[in-house]
Backbone as a chain_set.jsonl record, in Angstrom:
{"seq": "MKKLVIAIALIGTLASCTPEEQGTAIGAGSGAIIGGAVSHSWGGAAIGAVAGGVVGNLIGRSQRQGYCIYRDRYGRRYEARCN", "coords": {"N": [[14.155, -7.925, -16.935], [14.774, -8.19, -14.274], [13.014, -6.405, -13.064], [10.581, -7.662, -13.531], [10.772, -9.989, -11.966], [10.914, -8.846, -9.417], [8.402, -7.598, -9.33], [6.659, -9.813, -9.451], [7.362, -11.118, -7.08], [6.596, -9.179, -5.215], [3.812, -8.993, -5.668], [3.044, -11.591, -4.993], [3.728, -11.589, -2.295], [2.027, -9.6, -1.23], [-0.442, -10.698, -1.694], [-1.22, -12.483, 0.28], [-1.424, -11.077, 2.624], [-2.8, -9.256, 5.452], [-5.245, -6.55, 5.378], [-4.119, -4.411, 6.81], [-1.347, -4.969, 6.755], [-0.956, -4.947, 4.009], [-1.555, -2.275, 3.427], [0.56, -1.029, 4.782], [2.807, -2.005, 3.356], [2.291, -1.114, 0.72], [2.125, 1.654, 1.163], [4.74, 2.172, 2.125], [6.314, 1.462, -0.092], [5.341, 3.24, -2.062], [5.909, 5.674, -0.812], [8.716, 5.554, -0.706], [9.378, 5.649, -3.425], [8.308, 8.157, -4.179], [9.636, 9.866, -2.358], [12.329, 9.434, -3.087], [12.273, 10.333, -5.743], [11.622, 13.028, -5.456], [13.672, 14.107, -3.801], [16.017, 13.154, -4.924], [17.822, 11.42, -3.679], [19.1, 8.753, -1.585], [18.528, 9.022, 1.079], [16.222, 10.62, 1.134], [14.488, 8.813, -0.042], [14.417, 6.866, 1.944], [13.278, 8.245, 4.105], [10.808, 8.859, 2.951], [9.824, 6.249, 2.651], [9.479, 5.428, 5.317], [7.61, 7.329, 6.254], [5.497, 6.872, 4.431], [4.94, 4.201, 5.035], [3.96, 4.377, 7.658], [1.65, 5.96, 7.294], [0.257, 4.323, 5.479], [-0.167, 2.085, 7.099], [-1.895, 3.127, 9.026], [-4.099, 3.713, 7.413], [-4.739, 1.142, 6.49], [-5.475, -0.012, 8.914], [-7.788, 1.299, 9.52], [-10.007, 0.13, 8.435], [-13.039, -1.545, 9.093], [-13.605, -4.544, 10.947], [-14.667, -7.394, 9.195], [-15.853, -5.995, 7.19], [-15.745, -4.835, 3.836], [-14.305, -2.787, 1.266], [-15.94, -1.543, -1.497], [-16.509, -0.709, -4.978], [-18.929, 1.068, -6.797], [-20.687, 1.066, -9.978], [-20.302, 3.627, -10.82], [-17.931, 4.437, -9.832], [-17.821, 5.225, -7.208], [-16.846, 4.746, -3.833], [-17.774, 2.4, -1.312], [-18.64, 0.927, 1.849], [-19.293, -2.355, 2.89], [-20.589, -5.45, 4.237], [-18.312, -8.163, 3.955], [-18.291, -10.553, 1.321]], "CA": [[13.866, -9.188, -16.287], [14.869, -7.979, -12.834], [11.776, -5.746, -12.633], [9.518, -8.662, -13.562], [10.952, -10.85, -10.792], [10.536, -8.056, -8.241], [6.948, -7.407, -9.366], [6.015, -11.089, -9.1], [7.594, -11.346, -5.65], [5.777, -8.224, -4.463], [2.409, -9.397, -5.794], [2.877, -12.806, -4.187], [3.803, -11.226, -0.883], [0.85, -8.835, -0.838], [-1.674, -11.465, -1.888], [-1.605, -13.218, 1.476], [-1.357, -10.205, 3.792], [-4.017, -8.613, 5.936], [-5.341, -5.181, 4.855], [-3.178, -3.553, 7.524], [-0.011, -5.232, 6.222], [-0.939, -4.484, 2.623], [-1.473, -0.819, 3.468], [1.917, -0.668, 5.184], [3.732, -2.294, 2.26], [2.015, -0.216, -0.407], [2.511, 2.997, 1.59], [6.199, 2.267, 2.192], [6.836, 1.453, -1.459], [4.986, 4.507, -2.712], [6.663, 6.739, -0.149], [10.113, 5.473, -1.126], [9.48, 6.125, -4.811], [8.069, 9.6, -4.202], [10.721, 10.528, -1.63], [13.537, 9.387, -3.904], [12.106, 11.171, -6.935], [11.608, 14.446, -5.074], [14.936, 14.545, -3.22], [17.138, 12.613, -5.708], [18.799, 10.826, -2.773], [18.658, 7.569, -0.848], [17.975, 9.486, 2.35], [14.84, 11.03, 0.876], [13.714, 7.589, -0.268], [14.228, 6.206, 3.239], [12.299, 9.028, 4.869], [9.526, 8.636, 2.296], [9.365, 4.891, 2.954], [9.002, 5.396, 6.704], [6.372, 8.114, 6.339], [4.466, 6.155, 3.682], [4.575, 2.996, 5.779], [3.125, 4.763, 8.802], [0.337, 6.38, 6.788], [-0.392, 3.128, 4.934], [-0.607, 1.249, 8.215], [-3.08, 3.75, 9.616], [-5.211, 3.53, 6.488], [-5.103, -0.273, 6.527], [-6.1, -0.291, 10.199], [-9.05, 1.999, 9.667], [-11.117, -0.673, 7.938], [-13.724, -2.279, 10.146], [-13.543, -6.0, 10.826], [-15.807, -8.009, 8.547], [-16.356, -5.118, 6.144], [-14.862, -4.626, 2.703], [-14.575, -1.578, 0.5], [-16.317, -1.859, -2.868], [-16.798, 0.419, -5.866], [-20.092, 0.846, -7.649], [-20.382, 1.259, -11.397], [-19.961, 5.031, -11.036], [-16.62, 4.681, -9.25], [-17.907, 5.636, -5.803], [-16.461, 3.709, -2.871], [-18.667, 2.22, -0.17], [-18.272, -0.156, 2.744], [-20.369, -3.315, 3.129], [-20.09, -6.739, 4.75], [-17.585, -8.953, 2.956], [-18.997, -11.743, 0.824]], "C": [[13.855, -9.015, -14.765], [13.581, -7.356, -12.295], [10.62, -6.735, -12.587], [9.586, -9.566, -12.335], [10.528, -10.112, -9.524], [9.022, -7.873, -8.186], [6.219, -8.687, -8.964], [6.183, -11.385, -7.615], [6.724, -10.422, -4.8], [4.308, -8.607, -4.509], [2.144, -10.65, -4.953], [2.888, -12.516, -2.701], [2.538, -10.531, -0.43], [-0.437, -9.636, -0.931], [-2.143, -12.135, -0.599], [-1.621, -12.359, 2.743], [-2.738, -9.726, 4.213], [-4.097, -7.21, 5.338], [-4.357, -4.218, 5.528], [-1.765, -3.722, 6.977], [0.108, -4.775, 4.777], [-0.812, -2.963, 2.57], [-0.08, -0.343, 3.833], [2.889, -0.86, 4.032], [3.532, -1.343, 1.083], [2.421, 1.216, -0.059], [4.022, 3.173, 1.629], [6.81, 2.296, 0.795], [6.569, 2.755, -2.182], [5.776, 5.668, -2.118], [8.131, 6.741, -0.552], [10.296, 6.007, -2.539], [9.32, 7.641, -4.865], [9.209, 10.357, -3.51], [12.017, 10.538, -2.41], [13.454, 10.288, -5.118], [12.18, 12.655, -6.595], [12.988, 14.916, -4.615], [16.167, 14.111, -4.017], [18.231, 12.046, -4.809], [18.202, 9.598, -2.096], [18.027, 7.963, 0.477], [16.526, 9.917, 2.208], [13.941, 9.832, 0.641], [13.433, 6.875, 1.05], [13.194, 6.934, 4.086], [10.905, 8.848, 4.285], [8.955, 7.266, 2.59], [8.807, 4.804, 4.363], [7.67, 6.132, 6.825], [5.228, 7.407, 5.62], [4.013, 4.894, 4.392], [3.669, 3.294, 6.956], [1.713, 5.136, 8.334], [-0.426, 5.181, 6.225], [-0.908, 2.206, 6.016], [-1.861, 1.817, 8.844], [-4.298, 3.584, 8.713], [-5.675, 2.074, 6.495], [-5.823, -0.653, 7.812], [-7.496, 0.288, 10.316], [-10.247, 1.196, 9.161], [-11.727, -1.483, 9.075], [-13.638, -3.781, 9.882], [-14.808, -6.533, 10.181], [-16.426, -7.167, 7.456], [-15.3, -4.957, 5.054], [-15.251, -3.33, 2.003], [-14.819, -1.986, -0.944], [-16.469, -0.568, -3.657], [-18.038, 0.084, -6.677], [-19.73, 1.192, -9.096], [-20.049, 2.707, -11.745], [-18.611, 5.404, -10.43], [-16.633, 5.121, -7.806], [-17.554, 4.454, -4.908], [-17.492, 3.634, -1.759], [-18.227, 0.982, 0.601], [-19.489, -1.051, 2.977], [-19.745, -4.599, 3.681], [-19.413, -7.518, 3.628], [-18.392, -10.18, 2.572], [-18.225, -12.986, 1.15]], "O": [[13.037, -9.613, -14.065], [13.108, -7.719, -11.218], [9.77, -6.656, -11.7], [8.556, -9.872, -11.733], [9.863, -10.684, -8.66], [8.423, -7.979, -7.116], [5.251, -8.631, -8.205], [5.248, -11.852, -6.965], [6.178, -10.844, -3.78], [3.625, -8.551, -3.486], [1.119, -10.739, -4.277], [2.143, -13.127, -1.936], [2.019, -10.835, 0.644], [-1.43, -9.277, -0.298], [-3.343, -12.332, -0.409], [-1.817, -12.891, 3.835], [-3.702, -9.78, 3.45], [-3.089, -6.719, 4.829], [-3.828, -3.315, 4.88], [-1.062, -2.735, 6.758], [1.154, -4.274, 4.365], [-0.051, -2.427, 1.764], [0.414, 0.632, 3.266], [3.706, 0.019, 3.755], [4.499, -0.831, 0.52], [2.996, 1.915, -0.892], [4.535, 4.212, 1.211], [7.727, 3.075, 0.534], [7.453, 3.31, -2.834], [6.254, 6.539, -2.844], [8.727, 7.804, -0.723], [11.252, 6.729, -2.819], [10.102, 8.33, -5.521], [9.687, 11.37, -4.021], [12.736, 11.537, -2.404], [14.434, 10.933, -5.49], [12.736, 13.446, -7.357], [13.43, 16.001, -4.993], [17.254, 14.649, -3.804], [19.417, 12.164, -5.116], [16.985, 9.422, -2.037], [17.096, 7.307, 0.944], [15.696, 9.615, 3.066], [12.783, 9.819, 1.06], [12.342, 6.341, 1.252], [12.338, 6.307, 4.709], [9.932, 8.702, 5.024], [7.745, 7.119, 2.763], [7.773, 4.174, 4.584], [6.722, 5.624, 7.424], [4.112, 7.347, 6.137], [2.831, 4.552, 4.356], [2.721, 2.555, 7.223], [0.717, 4.687, 8.902], [-1.625, 5.039, 6.468], [-1.973, 1.608, 5.868], [-2.791, 1.075, 9.163], [-5.404, 3.342, 9.196], [-6.876, 1.807, 6.505], [-6.69, -1.526, 7.8], [-8.299, -0.18, 11.123], [-11.39, 1.559, 9.438], [-11.013, -2.035, 9.912], [-13.603, -4.222, 8.733], [-15.91, -6.16, 10.582], [-17.42, -7.57, 6.852], [-14.102, -4.947, 5.335], [-16.375, -2.846, 2.134], [-14.006, -2.689, -1.544], [-16.548, 0.521, -3.088], [-18.186, -1.029, -7.18], [-18.593, 1.565, -9.387], [-19.567, 2.985, -12.843], [-18.195, 6.56, -10.507], [-15.576, 5.368, -7.226], [-17.917, 3.312, -5.19], [-18.02, 4.653, -1.313], [-17.536, 0.111, 0.072], [-20.588, -0.557, 3.232], [-18.533, -4.802, 3.602], [-19.886, -7.528, 2.492], [-19.088, -10.767, 3.399], [-18.659, -14.088, 0.813]]}, "num_chains": 1, "name": "protein.A"}
């Protein structure tokens, strides 16, 4: 039940964020999970969260204003004006 509440809160939080903020949050969460799994410590999770947050922020910032990233039916990603 606890995991469900956390997942709903995270989805609700990310739904209203800008791409830059979403990239930061997703990068920090992923980095914390990977860092904790690799090092088996809280310190590794913290370092992973910081590194993932920085990288996620840079990726979120790299998107051009007014453009969105789409996937075609073959799975290729492309950038076009947002609808």
